[in-house]
Backbone as numpy.savetxt, mean C-alpha at the origin, in Angstrom:
# Nx Ny Nz CAx CAy CAz Cx Cy Cz
31.93 -36.18 59.73 32.60 -35.20 58.92 32.75 -35.68 57.47
33.12 -36.94 57.40 33.33 -37.47 56.05 31.99 -37.46 55.31
30.90 -37.88 56.03 29.62 -37.91 55.36 29.18 -36.48 55.02
29.50 -35.55 55.97 29.15 -34.16 55.65 29.92 -33.68 54.44
31.27 -34.04 54.43 32.07 -33.62 53.25 31.55 -34.32 52.00
31.22 -35.59 52.16 30.69 -36.29 51.00 29.42 -35.69 50.53
28.56 -35.31 51.46 27.32 -34.66 51.08 27.60 -33.35 50.41
28.62 -32.67 50.99 28.96 -31.38 50.39 29.52 -31.55 48.99
30.38 -32.58 48.85 30.99 -32.85 47.53 29.91 -33.24 46.51
28.94 -33.97 46.94 27.89 -34.38 45.98 26.93 -33.23 45.67
26.86 -32.25 46.59 25.93 -31.16 46.33 26.54 -30.14 45.38
27.90 -30.00 45.37 28.51 -29.04 44.50 28.26 -29.27 43.01
28.44 -30.55 42.56 28.16 -30.77 41.16 26.74 -30.39 40.74
25.77 -30.57 41.64 24.40 -30.16 41.30 24.32 -28.66 41.15
25.00 -27.95 42.02 25.00 -26.50 41.91 25.71 -25.98 40.67
26.77 -26.72 40.32 27.52 -26.31 39.10 26.78 -26.63 37.85
26.08 -27.74 37.87 25.35 -28.15 36.65 24.05 -27.42 36.48
23.52 -26.84 37.62 22.23 -26.20 37.51 22.21 -25.06 36.51
23.12 -24.09 36.64 23.13 -22.99 35.67 23.35 -23.44 34.24
24.24 -24.45 34.04 24.46 -24.94 32.66 23.19 -25.53 32.09
22.49 -26.31 32.87 21.26 -26.89 32.36 20.25 -25.81 32.07
20.14 -24.83 32.94 19.19 -23.75 32.72 19.58 -22.93 31.48
20.91 -22.69 31.34 21.39 -21.94 30.19 21.09 -22.69 28.87
21.33 -24.03 28.94 21.06 -24.83 27.71 19.59 -24.83 27.38
18.77 -24.93 28.44 17.30 -24.92 28.20 16.89 -23.56 27.65
17.48 -22.49 28.18 17.13 -21.16 27.70 17.56 -20.97 26.26
18.75 -21.53 25.91 19.22 -21.42 24.54 18.30 -22.13 23.55
17.87 -23.32 23.94 16.95 -24.09 23.09 15.63 -23.37 22.95
15.16 -22.83 24.09 13.88 -22.07 24.07 14.02 -20.86 23.19
15.13 -20.14 23.31 15.32 -18.94 22.48 15.39 -19.28 21.00
16.02 -20.45 20.69 16.11 -20.84 19.29 14.76 -21.10 18.70
13.86 -21.69 19.53 12.51 -21.96 19.02 11.75 -20.64 18.86
12.04 -19.64 19.70 11.31 -18.39 19.61 11.84 -17.52 18.46
13.17 -17.42 18.39 13.76 -16.52 17.42 13.94 -17.12 16.04
13.94 -18.43 15.94 14.18 -19.05 14.63 13.17 -18.67 13.56
11.88 -18.92 13.77 10.90 -18.61 12.74 10.82 -17.12 12.43
11.01 -16.28 13.50 10.94 -14.84 13.26 12.10 -14.40 12.38
13.28 -14.92 12.62 14.43 -14.57 11.82 14.24 -15.01 10.37
13.69 -16.23 10.17 13.44 -16.75 8.82 12.40 -15.90 8.11
11.35 -15.54 8.86 10.29 -14.76 8.23 10.80 -13.36 7.83
11.59 -12.77 8.74 12.13 -11.45 8.42 13.06 -11.53 7.20
13.88 -12.58 7.12 14.79 -12.72 5.98 13.98 -12.91 4.73
12.92 -13.70 4.80 12.10 -13.96 3.63 11.43 -12.69 3.15
10.90 -11.89 4.10 10.23 -10.65 3.73 11.21 -9.67 3.10
12.45 -9.67 3.59 13.45 -8.77 3.01 13.78 -9.19 1.59
13.79 -10.51 1.32 14.09 -11.00 -0.01 12.95 -10.70 -0.99
11.71 -10.74 -0.50 10.54 -10.55 -1.38 10.22 -9.09 -1.55
10.73 -8.21 -0.67 10.35 -6.81 -0.63 10.10 -6.15 -1.96
9.47 -4.95 -1.95 9.06 -4.29 -3.20 10.31 -3.88 -3.97
10.44 -4.28 -5.23 11.58 -3.81 -6.04 11.47 -2.32 -6.30
12.62 -1.70 -6.47 12.64 -0.25 -6.68 11.93 0.14 -7.97
12.08 -0.69 -9.02 11.41 -0.34 -10.27 9.88 -0.34 -10.10
9.35 -1.24 -9.26 7.93 -1.28 -9.04 7.46 -0.04 -8.27
8.25 0.39 -7.31 7.88 1.58 -6.53 7.87 2.80 -7.44
8.88 2.93 -8.31 8.96 4.07 -9.22 7.77 4.03 -10.17
7.47 2.85 -10.71 6.33 2.70 -11.65 5.03 3.11 -10.96
4.80 2.62 -9.75 3.55 2.93 -9.04 3.47 4.40 -8.70
4.59 5.02 -8.38 4.60 6.47 -8.10 4.22 7.24 -9.37
4.77 6.84 -10.50 4.42 7.49 -11.77 2.95 7.33 -12.11
2.39 6.16 -11.80 0.97 5.95 -12.04 0.11 6.91 -11.19
0.54 7.13 -9.97 -0.17 8.12 -9.13 -0.10 9.51 -9.70
1.06 9.89 -10.17 1.23 11.22 -10.75 0.37 11.40 -12.00
0.37 10.39 -12.89 -0.41 10.48 -14.09 -1.91 10.47 -13.79
-2.33 9.62 -12.83 -3.74 9.61 -12.44 -4.16 11.01 -11.93
-3.35 11.58 -11.05 -3.69 12.92 -10.54 -3.73 13.95 -11.64
-2.85 13.81 -12.63 -2.83 14.78 -13.76 -4.10 14.65 -14.61
-4.51 13.40 -14.92 -5.69 13.20 -15.72 -6.97 13.56 -14.95
-7.00 13.21 -13.67 -8.16 13.58 -12.85 -8.29 15.10 -12.80
-7.19 15.79 -12.54 -7.22 17.23 -12.47 -7.64 17.90 -13.76
-7.11 17.41 -14.88 -7.50 17.96 -16.18 -8.96 17.62 -16.53
-9.41 16.46 -16.17 -10.77 16.08 -16.47 -11.78 16.92 -15.71
-11.39 17.38 -14.51 -12.26 18.22 -13.72 -12.27 19.68 -14.22
-11.47 19.97 -15.25 -11.40 21.29 -15.84 -12.57 21.55 -16.76
-13.27 20.53 -17.19 -14.32 20.66 -18.18 -15.50 21.45 -17.59
-16.15 22.24 -18.43 -17.32 23.03 -18.01 -18.48 22.12 -17.72
-19.09 22.31 -16.59 -20.28 21.52 -16.21 -21.51 22.45 -16.24
-22.55 22.03 -16.96 -23.73 22.89 -17.07 -24.30 23.25 -15.69
-24.71 24.49 -15.52 -25.32 25.03 -14.31 -24.34 25.12 -13.10
-23.10 24.69 -13.32 -22.12 24.76 -12.22 -20.93 25.60 -12.64
-20.44 25.43 -13.84 -19.27 26.16 -14.31 -18.01 25.34 -14.22
-16.90 25.94 -14.54 -15.63 25.23 -14.52 -15.16 25.05 -13.08
-14.47 23.95 -12.88 -13.91 23.67 -11.54 -12.77 24.65 -11.29
-12.75 25.28 -10.10 -11.66 26.25 -9.80 -10.28 25.60 -9.90
-9.29 26.43 -10.23 -7.93 25.94 -10.39 -7.41 25.39 -9.07
-7.77 26.00 -7.92 -7.20 25.57 -6.66 -7.73 24.18 -6.28
-8.94 23.84 -6.68 -9.45 22.51 -6.44 -8.70 21.48 -7.30
-8.48 21.82 -8.56 -7.74 20.91 -9.44 -6.30 20.76 -9.00
-5.72 21.83 -8.43 -4.35 21.73 -7.91 -4.30 20.81 -6.71
-5.30 20.88 -5.85 -5.31 20.00 -4.69 -5.43 18.52 -5.13
-6.22 18.27 -6.16 -6.39 16.90 -6.66 -5.04 16.37 -7.16
-4.30 17.20 -7.89 -3.01 16.78 -8.41 -1.97 16.57 -7.31
-1.87 17.55 -6.39 -0.87 17.48 -5.29 -1.21 16.32 -4.36
-2.46 16.08 -4.13 -2.85 14.95 -3.24 -2.45 13.62 -3.84
-2.61 13.50 -5.15 -2.20 12.24 -5.80 -0.69 12.06 -5.75
0.06 13.13 -5.93 1.53 13.04 -5.82 1.92 12.69 -4.39
1.28 13.28 -3.39 1.59 12.97 -2.00 1.30 11.51 -1.68
0.18 11.00 -2.14 -0.16 9.59 -1.86 0.84 8.65 -2.55
1.27 8.99 -3.76 2.24 8.14 -4.44 3.61 8.15 -3.75
3.99 9.29 -3.20 5.29 9.35 -2.52 5.22 8.57 -1.20
4.16 8.78 -0.40 4.08 8.11 0.90 3.90 6.62 0.73
3.17 6.21 -0.26 2.89 4.77 -0.44 4.06 4.02 -1.04
4.90 4.66 -1.84 5.86 3.91 -2.62 7.30 4.37 -2.47
7.57 5.63 -2.66 8.96 6.08 -2.62 9.39 6.55 -1.24
8.50 7.04 -0.45 8.84 7.58 0.88 9.41 6.55 1.81
8.98 5.27 1.66 9.40 4.23 2.55 10.88 3.90 2.41
11.52 4.32 1.30 12.94 4.13 1.12 13.77 5.15 1.89
13.12 6.25 2.31 13.81 7.33 2.97 13.37 7.53 4.42
12.09 7.32 4.70 11.54 7.56 6.03 10.90 6.31 6.59
10.81 6.27 7.90 10.14 5.13 8.57 8.66 5.21 8.33
7.98 4.08 8.08 6.53 4.15 7.79 5.71 4.82 8.88
6.14 4.78 10.11 5.39 5.45 11.18 5.33 6.96 10.98
6.32 7.52 10.28 6.31 8.94 9.98 5.45 9.30 8.79
5.21 8.34 7.92 4.39 8.57 6.72 2.92 8.22 6.93
2.67 7.31 7.88 1.29 6.82 8.07 0.29 7.91 8.40
0.65 8.96 9.22 -0.34 10.01 9.52 -0.81 10.75 8.26
0.01 10.85 7.23 -0.39 11.53 6.00 -1.54 10.78 5.30
-1.59 9.47 5.49 -2.65 8.69 4.85 -4.03 9.09 5.34
-4.12 9.64 6.55 -5.40 10.11 7.06 -5.83 11.42 6.38
-4.93 12.01 5.63 -5.24 13.26 4.91 -5.50 12.94 3.42
-4.54 12.25 2.79 -4.68 12.09 1.33 -5.70 11.02 0.94
-5.99 10.08 1.85 -6.97 9.07 1.48 -8.40 9.64 1.37
-8.91 10.38 2.32 -10.28 10.96 2.12 -10.34 11.96 1.00
-9.25 12.76 0.84 -9.26 13.71 -0.27 -9.26 12.98 -1.59
-8.47 11.89 -1.69 -8.43 11.11 -2.92 -9.78 10.47 -3.22
-10.49 10.03 -2.21 -11.80 9.42 -2.38 -12.79 10.45 -2.93
-12.75 11.67 -2.34 -13.66 12.74 -2.83 -13.28 13.10 -4.26
-11.98 13.17 -4.59 -11.56 13.49 -5.93 -12.01 12.44 -6.92
-11.95 11.16 -6.52 -12.38 10.08 -7.37 -13.87 10.19 -7.68
-14.68 10.49 -6.65 -16.10 10.64 -6.87 -16.40 11.85 -7.76
-15.69 12.95 -7.49 -15.85 14.16 -8.33 -15.44 13.92 -9.77
-14.44 13.09 -9.95 -14.01 12.72 -11.31 -15.09 11.98 -12.04
-15.76 11.03 -11.36 -16.84 10.30 -11.98 -18.05 11.15 -12.30
-18.30 12.17 -11.43 -19.39 13.10 -11.72 -19.12 13.87 -13.00
-17.87 14.28 -13.19 -17.49 14.99 -14.43 -17.59 14.04 -15.64
-17.20 12.82 -15.49 -17.25 11.87 -16.61 -18.68 11.63 -17.01
-19.58 11.40 -16.02 -20.96 11.12 -16.34 -21.70 12.36 -16.88
-21.18 13.54 -16.56 -21.81 14.76 -17.01 -21.41 15.13 -18.47
-20.16 14.92 -18.75 -19.60 15.39 -20.03 -19.75 14.34 -21.14
-19.42 13.09 -20.85 -19.44 12.05 -21.86 -20.84 11.55 -22.15
-20.99 10.87 -23.29 -22.26 10.22 -23.62 -22.56 9.12 -22.64
-23.81 8.72 -22.62 -24.22 7.73 -21.63 -23.47 6.43 -21.77
-23.30 5.95 -22.98 -22.62 4.66 -23.17 -21.14 4.77 -22.82
-20.54 5.94 -23.10 -19.13 6.11 -22.79 -18.91 6.22 -21.25
-19.72 7.02 -20.60 -19.57 7.16 -19.16 -19.89 5.85 -18.43
-20.90 5.09 -18.94 -21.19 3.78 -18.32 -20.03 2.82 -18.46
-19.41 2.84 -19.63 -18.28 1.95 -19.87 -17.09 2.32 -18.99
-16.84 3.64 -18.84 -15.71 4.09 -18.03 -15.91 3.72 -16.56
-17.10 3.94 -16.06 -17.39 3.60 -14.64 -17.30 2.12 -14.43
-17.85 1.31 -15.33 -17.81 -0.14 -15.19 -16.38 -0.66 -15.22
-15.54 -0.17 -16.13 -14.20 -0.64 -16.22 -13.36 -0.24 -15.03
-13.67 0.94 -14.49 -12.96 1.36 -13.27 -13.33 0.45 -12.08
-14.59 0.07 -12.00 -15.00 -0.85 -10.92 -14.29 -2.19 -11.09
-14.20 -2.67 -12.33 -13.54 -3.93 -12.57 -12.03 -3.82 -12.24
-11.42 -2.70 -12.58 -9.99 -2.48 -12.33 -9.69 -2.45 -10.84
-10.64 -2.00 -10.05 -10.40 -1.91 -8.59 -10.79 -3.20 -7.90
-11.96 -3.74 -8.29 -12.45 -4.96 -7.59 -11.80 -6.23 -8.06
-11.43 -6.28 -9.35 -10.87 -7.52 -9.88 -9.58 -7.98 -9.17
-8.54 -7.11 -9.10 -7.33 -7.51 -8.40 -7.57 -7.78 -6.90
-8.52 -7.08 -6.27 -8.80 -7.32 -4.86 -9.39 -8.72 -4.65
-10.28 -9.13 -5.54 -10.89 -10.45 -5.44 -9.80 -11.52 -5.70
-8.97 -11.27 -6.70 -7.89 -12.24 -6.99 -6.91 -12.37 -5.82
-6.61 -11.24 -5.19 -5.70 -11.26 -4.02 -6.28 -12.10 -2.88
-7.58 -11.93 -2.62 -8.19 -12.72 -1.57 -8.25 -14.18 -1.92
-8.45 -14.49 -3.18 -8.53 -15.90 -3.61 -7.21 -16.59 -3.49
-6.10 -15.91 -3.81 -4.78 -16.54 -3.79 -4.20 -16.56 -2.39
-4.50 -15.55 -1.59 -3.85 -15.51 -0.27 -4.79 -15.90 0.88
-6.10 -15.86 0.63 -7.05 -16.15 1.69 -7.22 -15.02 2.68
-6.63 -13.85 2.39 -6.72 -12.69 3.28 -7.56 -11.61 2.62
-8.16 -10.77 3.44 -8.89 -9.63 2.93 -7.93 -8.60 2.34
-8.36 -7.87 1.32 -7.46 -6.82 0.78 -7.12 -5.79 1.85
-6.00 -5.15 1.75 -5.57 -4.15 2.80 -6.59 -3.00 2.83
-6.83 -2.56 4.06 -7.80 -1.47 4.26 -7.16 -0.24 4.89
-5.87 -0.26 5.22 -5.20 0.91 5.78 -3.76 0.94 5.28
-3.06 1.95 5.74 -1.69 2.18 5.25 -0.73 1.03 5.62
-0.75 0.60 6.85 0.17 -0.43 7.29 -0.13 -1.79 6.60
-1.41 -2.09 6.45 -1.76 -3.33 5.76 -1.35 -3.29 4.30
-1.45 -2.13 3.68 -1.02 -1.97 2.28 0.48 -2.19 2.13
1.26 -1.67 3.07 2.70 -1.89 3.01 3.07 -3.33 3.23
2.38 -3.99 4.14 2.65 -5.40 4.40 2.28 -6.27 3.19
1.15 -5.99 2.57 0.76 -6.80 1.40 1.67 -6.55 0.21
2.24 -5.37 0.12 3.14 -5.07 -0.99 4.45 -5.85 -0.90
4.75 -6.40 0.29 5.96 -7.21 0.45 5.77 -8.60 -0.07
4.57 -8.95 -0.51 4.29 -10.25 -1.13 4.04 -10.05 -2.61
4.35 -11.10 -3.36 4.14 -10.99 -4.84 2.69 -10.85 -5.20
1.79 -11.48 -4.44 0.35 -11.35 -4.72 -0.11 -9.93 -4.49
0.31 -9.33 -3.36 -0.09 -7.96 -3.07 0.51 -6.95 -4.06
1.77 -7.18 -4.44 2.41 -6.30 -5.38 1.74 -6.40 -6.74
1.45 -7.59 -7.19 0.78 -7.77 -8.49 -0.59 -7.12 -8.52
-1.35 -7.25 -7.43 -2.67 -6.62 -7.33 -2.55 -5.10 -7.38
-1.55 -4.57 -6.68 -1.36 -3.12 -6.65 -0.94 -2.60 -8.05
-0.03 -3.30 -8.69 0.39 -2.91 -10.04 -0.76 -2.94 -11.00
-1.57 -3.99 -10.94 -2.68 -4.12 -11.86 -3.72 -3.02 -11.64
-4.05 -2.70 -10.38 -5.06 -1.70 -10.10 -4.59 -0.32 -10.53
-3.43 0.10 -10.12 -2.94 1.46 -10.41 -2.72 1.66 -11.88
-2.17 0.64 -12.57 -1.93 0.76 -14.01 -3.22 0.85 -14.78
-4.21 0.02 -14.41 -5.48 0.00 -15.11 -6.25 1.32 -14.91
-6.27 1.80 -13.67 -6.99 3.05 -13.41 -6.30 4.22 -14.12
-4.98 4.20 -14.19 -4.27 5.25 -14.87 -4.60 5.26 -16.36
-4.64 4.09 -16.99 -4.97 3.99 -18.40 -6.40 4.45 -18.66
-7.34 4.05 -17.78 -8.73 4.45 -17.95 -8.91 5.96 -17.76
-8.18 6.54 -16.81 -8.30 7.99 -16.61 -7.75 8.74 -17.83
-6.67 8.19 -18.44 -6.16 8.79 -19.68 -7.13 8.68 -20.84
-7.80 7.52 -20.94 -8.82 7.36 -21.97 -9.98 8.33 -21.79
-10.41 8.52 -20.52 -11.49 9.45 -20.23 -11.06 10.88 -20.63
-9.82 11.23 -20.31 -9.31 12.57 -20.68 -9.34 12.76 -22.20
-9.03 11.73 -22.97 -9.06 11.83 -24.45 -10.50 11.94 -24.93
-11.43 11.15 -24.35 -12.83 11.22 -24.72 -13.41 12.60 -24.47
-12.93 13.30 -23.46 -13.39 14.61 -23.11 -12.81 15.70 -24.03
-11.95 15.34 -24.93 -11.39 16.28 -25.84 -10.06 16.87 -25.40
-9.35 16.17 -24.53 -8.01 16.57 -24.05 -8.03 17.97 -23.47
-8.81 18.20 -22.40 -8.78 19.56 -21.79 -7.42 19.88 -21.24
-7.05 21.18 -21.17 -5.70 21.56 -20.69 -5.47 21.25 -19.22
-4.21 21.10 -18.82 -3.86 20.82 -17.46 -3.65 22.12 -16.66
-4.46 22.32 -15.66 -4.35 23.44 -14.76 -4.24 24.77 -15.53
-4.98 24.89 -16.61 -4.94 26.15 -17.39 -6.24 26.93 -17.24
C-alpha cells in the first residue's frame, strides 16, 4: 500500500507538471510564430502611404485623364473628331482608377476595390494607346518622337530603379501595387511615374494647341 501510495504520490506531480510544461512550450512556440508577424505588421503600418501622397496621386490621375481626353478631341485626318462619349469614358476611367488605387483604400477594404481594376486597367491601356495615336498623328515627327520616348522613360525608369533597390519585380496587379506602395521605394516609384506622365500629357496638350475639354 505504501509503495502504491508512493507510486501514486510520485505520479501526481508528473500529471500536474505536464500541462504547465506543454503550456510553456506552446507559449514559446506562439511567441516565435507571432513575434515577427506582429513586428512586420507594425512596421508596415508605420511606413504606410501618407495621406498627402494619396491625394497627390489621385490628382495626377484626374489631370492625366483630363489631358488625355482633351488631346483625343483633335481632328484626325480621314477619321474625324473623337466622339464626346469616348472622351468622357477616358476621363471617368482615369478618375475611377485614381480613387480605387489611392483614396478608396481609406474608406473601403481593398477586396471591394480590386474587382474594379479588371475594368479600368484595360480601358486605361486602350486610352493610353489611343492617346499616342493622336500625338503621333497631330504633332510633328520630332515632337511626337520626343513625347513617346519621354513617356517610355517615365514609365520604365522608376520600375527599373524599384527592382534595383528592392530586388523585386514591379507590381503587376492591384494587390501587388498596394503592397509596394506601403514601402518608400514603391511609393517613390509611383510618385515619379504618375507625376512625370501627368506633366508630359500636359505638354502634349499644349503642343496640340490646347484643345477644349469635352467641348
